N, C-alpha and C positions, 0 to 999 in steps of 0.2 A: 321271184325262183325259179332260171328254166328248168324245163325237162332234164335236160343232160346231168346238173348239177343237183335237182332231186331226185336222180336215180343213183348218182354218186353217192350223198348222202345216205341213201336206201342199203348199198352195199357196205359202207362206211360201217353204218346199222348194225347188220346181217355178219358183218364179221369181225361184230366185240360182242355179238352173244356168243356164234362159234367159237372165240375163245375162253367166255367163261364157260361154256360147257364143260369146252374141255380140262379148264381147272376144276370142272365138278368131277371130275373122273379122276382126278387126282389123287383125292375123299376114299373112294372105291376101289382102284383098282391096284388089285398084290400082283406084285412083278415075282421074279427069283427070287432068291433068300441071295442078295446082296445088287438087289435091280431097285433102281429105287422109278417108280412109277414116270418124274419127267424122261428119264427115259425113254421108258419105253412108248412116251407122247414123242417124242423127240429124235428115234430111233427107227419107227413107223413113221414119220413123216407126218402125224394128226394135224403138230401144229409148228409154228416156227420157230424158233431157237430166242430170235431177238422179241417176239411175241411177245412168247411165254416166259421171256427173262421181264418182261417190263410189266405182264399183267402180276407175275408174282409179287413183283413190288410194291405193287397197289396195293393187293391183298394182304401182305406182313404188315406194311409202313413201311418200308425198309426203303433206301433209296437204292436207282439203277446206276451203275458206274459200267458205261461200255468201254472196252479193253484196247481198241484197233489200235490206237497210239501210242501204248504204255510200251514202256521199256522197261521189264523189271529191275528192282535192287536188286543183286544176288543176296548183297549181306543179311537182308529180310530174310533167305532161308534158313537164317542161322534159331529161331524164332521158328520157322515152320517150317519145315524136311519139306526139301522139294518132293520126298515119297509121300508125304502125307501130304501135299498140296496135290501131287497128280491122281493120290486115290478121290481126299474128298474134291475133290475139284475148285481149287482154290487159290487167287495169287493174292500173297501178300502184298499191299500200295505202298503202305506209309507208319513209319510211328512216330508219332509226338507227343511227347505227355502224357508218356505211360498210355497212349492209345495205339494198338496196332489194328491198321483200317481194314479191312480182307477182304476182295472181292469173292462172291461166290455163287457159282450155278444155280444150286437148291438152298433150302431156307432152316435145311440142319444141318449142317456139314458138323460133325465128327472131331471137333479142336480141342476137347478133354484134356490129352496131352499136354497141348498148349500154356492152356489157362492151369493145370497143374504142375509144369515147370514152372512158368514166370506169373507166381499168382498177381504179382503185384500192376503188370500188364492187364489191361482192358481189351475186348477183341470187338472190334465193332463189325458187323458183318452185310456188307453190299449186296446188291444184287447184276450180278452179269452174264451174259447170252451164254451156253454150255460149249460154244464154238470158237469165241474169245476168249474165255478162261483154258481150253484146249491149246490154244494159237498161243497164249499168254506163254504160257509152263514151257511148249517146242522153244521157246526163244531161251528159254533160260538155259534150256540141255548144253543148245550151239554155244 
């Protein structure tokens, strides 16, 4: 191993530790009412949204999905209304075999109204970077 590759490996390990430290902040960081700890970290630019989404996916055991090339299916917003999707930072991706797959910037979006309205549909949450969720939601309105 060369000095350059060893240095790169150390830098990568330090970045991983910084990301884990930021995740620990989620447990203790209290935001203003209606503000999520994830948003505080992202808004203060303490963590990259892609790295945070990956770390949240690993932490929760949920799948990670990128949305850069996703074209939103407008029909799915009949199940998950656009105003709810914007508020909760989620994007419905597909509905197959009674399972609505939803990309979320958070681990705990409030989708109780969807579950109550459509009790036969199982909602599967996937984790996505916040900026990709927001960009995809903007494409819905266009």
